[in-house]
C-alpha positions as CSV (number, residue, x, y, z in Angstrom):
1,M,-32.1,110.0,57.6
2,A,-32.3,109.6,54.4
3,P,-29.9,107.3,52.5
4,D,-26.9,108.0,51.0
5,L,-27.9,106.9,47.1
6,G,-24.5,108.0,45.8
7,S,-22.7,105.7,47.6
8,G,-25.0,102.8,47.0
9,A,-24.4,103.5,42.9
10,I,-20.8,103.5,43.9
11,L,-20.9,100.6,45.8
12,V,-22.5,98.9,43.2
13,A,-20.4,99.8,40.6
14,G,-17.8,98.8,42.1
15,A,-18.8,95.5,42.8
16,L,-19.7,94.7,39.5
17,S,-16.4,96.0,38.5
18,A,-14.9,93.6,40.8
19,L,-16.7,90.7,38.5
20,P,-14.7,88.1,37.0
21,A,-14.0,89.1,32.5
22,G,-16.9,87.3,30.7
23,T,-19.3,87.9,33.9
24,R,-22.7,89.1,32.6
25,Q,-23.4,92.6,33.5
26,P,-26.9,93.6,33.8
27,Q,-27.2,95.6,30.7
28,D,-26.1,92.4,29.0
29,S,-29.8,91.3,29.8
30,V,-31.8,94.6,28.5
31,M,-32.9,92.6,25.2
32,E,-32.2,89.2,26.5
33,T,-35.2,89.4,29.0
34,P,-37.8,90.4,26.7
35,L,-36.5,88.5,23.7
36,T,-36.8,85.3,26.1
37,I,-40.4,86.2,27.0
38,L,-41.4,86.6,23.7
39,H,-40.0,83.0,23.4
40,V,-41.6,81.4,26.4
41,T,-45.3,83.1,25.3
42,A,-45.1,82.6,22.1
43,G,-44.3,78.9,23.1
44,A,-47.2,78.3,25.7
45,F,-49.4,79.8,23.2
46,I,-48.7,78.2,19.8
47,I,-46.9,75.2,21.2
48,G,-50.1,74.7,23.7
49,P,-52.7,74.7,21.0
50,L,-50.7,72.3,18.3
51,A,-50.3,69.4,20.9
52,L,-54.1,69.7,21.9
53,L,-55.9,70.6,18.7
54,P,-55.1,67.0,17.1
55,M,-56.9,65.3,20.3
56,T,-59.9,67.5,19.7
57,G,-60.5,66.6,16.0
58,L,-60.5,63.1,17.5
59,R,-63.7,63.7,19.7
60,A,-65.1,65.4,16.2
61,I,-64.4,62.6,14.1
62,R,-65.9,60.1,16.6
63,P,-69.8,61.3,16.5
64,G,-69.2,62.3,12.8
65,R,-68.7,66.3,13.0
66,A,-67.1,66.9,9.4
67,N,-67.0,70.8,10.1
68,Q,-65.2,70.7,13.5
69,A,-62.9,68.2,11.9
70,A,-62.0,69.8,8.8
71,S,-61.5,73.5,11.0
72,I,-59.1,71.4,13.5
73,A,-57.1,69.9,10.5
74,R,-56.8,74.1,9.1
75,L,-55.7,75.1,12.6
76,T,-53.6,72.2,13.1
77,R,-51.6,73.0,10.1
78,L,-51.5,77.0,11.3
79,F,-49.9,75.9,14.6
80,S,-47.7,73.6,12.8
81,W,-46.3,76.7,10.7
82,L,-46.9,79.1,13.5
83,S,-44.5,77.0,15.7
84,L,-41.9,78.0,13.9
85,V,-42.1,81.5,15.2
86,V,-41.4,79.6,18.5
87,A,-38.1,78.2,17.3
88,G,-37.3,81.2,15.7
89,T,-37.6,83.6,18.4
90,G,-35.5,81.0,20.5
91,F,-32.1,81.8,18.4
92,E,-32.1,85.5,19.4
93,P,-31.7,85.3,23.3
94,V,-28.9,82.9,22.5
95,S,-26.5,85.5,21.4
96,F,-27.1,87.0,25.0
97,V,-25.7,84.1,26.9
98,D,-22.4,84.3,28.4
99,P,-19.4,83.4,26.2
100,E,-18.4,81.2,29.1
101,D,-21.1,79.0,28.7
102,K,-20.1,78.1,25.4
103,L,-23.6,78.1,23.9
104,T,-23.8,77.9,20.3
105,I,-26.5,76.2,17.8
106,G,-23.9,73.1,17.8
107,T,-24.3,72.7,21.6
108,P,-25.6,68.9,21.7
109,W,-28.9,70.0,24.1
110,L,-29.8,72.8,21.8
111,L,-29.1,70.9,18.4
112,A,-31.1,68.0,19.9
113,S,-34.1,70.4,20.9
114,I,-33.9,71.9,17.2
115,I,-34.0,68.9,15.5
116,L,-36.9,67.3,17.5
117,N,-38.9,70.4,17.3
118,A,-38.2,70.1,13.3
119,V,-39.3,66.5,13.5
120,A,-42.8,67.3,15.4
121,V,-43.4,70.0,12.6
122,T,-42.7,67.7,10.1
123,V,-44.9,65.3,11.4
124,S,-47.8,67.6,12.3
125,L,-47.7,69.1,8.8
126,L,-47.3,65.9,6.4
127,L,-49.3,63.5,8.7
128,V,-51.4,65.0,11.4
129,A,-53.2,67.6,9.5
130,P,-53.4,65.6,6.7
131,L,-55.1,63.0,8.1
132,L,-57.6,65.2,10.3
133,S,-58.8,66.8,6.7
134,R,-59.2,63.4,5.4
135,A,-61.2,62.2,8.2
136,S,-63.3,65.1,7.6
137,H,-63.5,64.7,4.1
138,H,-65.1,61.2,4.4
139,L,-67.5,62.4,6.9
140,A,-68.4,65.1,4.8
141,D,-69.6,62.5,2.1
142,G,-71.5,60.8,4.4
143,T,-68.7,57.8,5.4
144,T,-67.0,57.1,8.4
145,A,-63.6,57.4,8.7
146,D,-61.6,54.4,9.0
147,A,-59.9,53.2,12.5
148,G,-56.7,52.9,10.5
149,V,-57.1,56.3,10.0
150,Y,-58.1,57.7,13.6
151,S,-55.4,55.5,14.9
152,R,-52.8,56.8,13.1
153,I,-54.0,60.6,13.8
154,A,-53.6,59.4,17.5
155,G,-50.4,57.8,17.3
156,S,-48.5,60.7,14.9
157,S,-50.3,63.6,17.1
158,G,-49.4,61.6,20.5
159,L,-46.0,61.3,18.4
160,V,-45.2,65.4,18.2
161,S,-46.8,65.7,22.1
162,L,-43.9,63.7,22.9
163,L,-41.3,65.4,21.1
164,L,-42.2,68.8,22.1
165,V,-42.3,67.7,25.6
166,A,-38.7,66.4,25.1
167,V,-37.7,69.8,23.3
168,V,-39.5,71.9,26.4
169,V,-37.1,69.3,28.6
170,L,-33.9,70.0,27.2
171,M,-34.4,73.9,27.2
172,V,-35.4,73.7,30.8
173,W,-32.6,71.3,31.9
174,R,-29.6,72.4,29.5
175,P,-27.8,69.4,30.0
């Protein structure tokens, strides 16, 4: 005997109408899910390379590959700017959060993640990419990049990676 789908639909509708006021309904997530997927996918495909490219640049600097180091400097700059897309796609799903969660841009963990992301992008754009570029110019001129430049690239790119990890921890943990 086939199940009576009509009574099942009434049961589901009745259960949903019994939820307390302010509880999210399934239709509330119609746009939240695709926007969250876009945000997480952008994070994986943009933030991942942003964290790894400078380390690859360091491996290009050691043997003196100027062209590769210059390409990595350009890519680091590009992915730094693209990381703003990740941040931008994170704002829209916030509007779909249950009002009882009282999640706003001023919520401490969310505000901290925005600030940490801004610092990471700033360090990447103002330190990491220019230092990689400077090292590639030295290599192209036939001179070696000094140890200070190499160390600053390593330190500043490590800082960017740590800041990005902190952002991910805040996004997942939501303290």
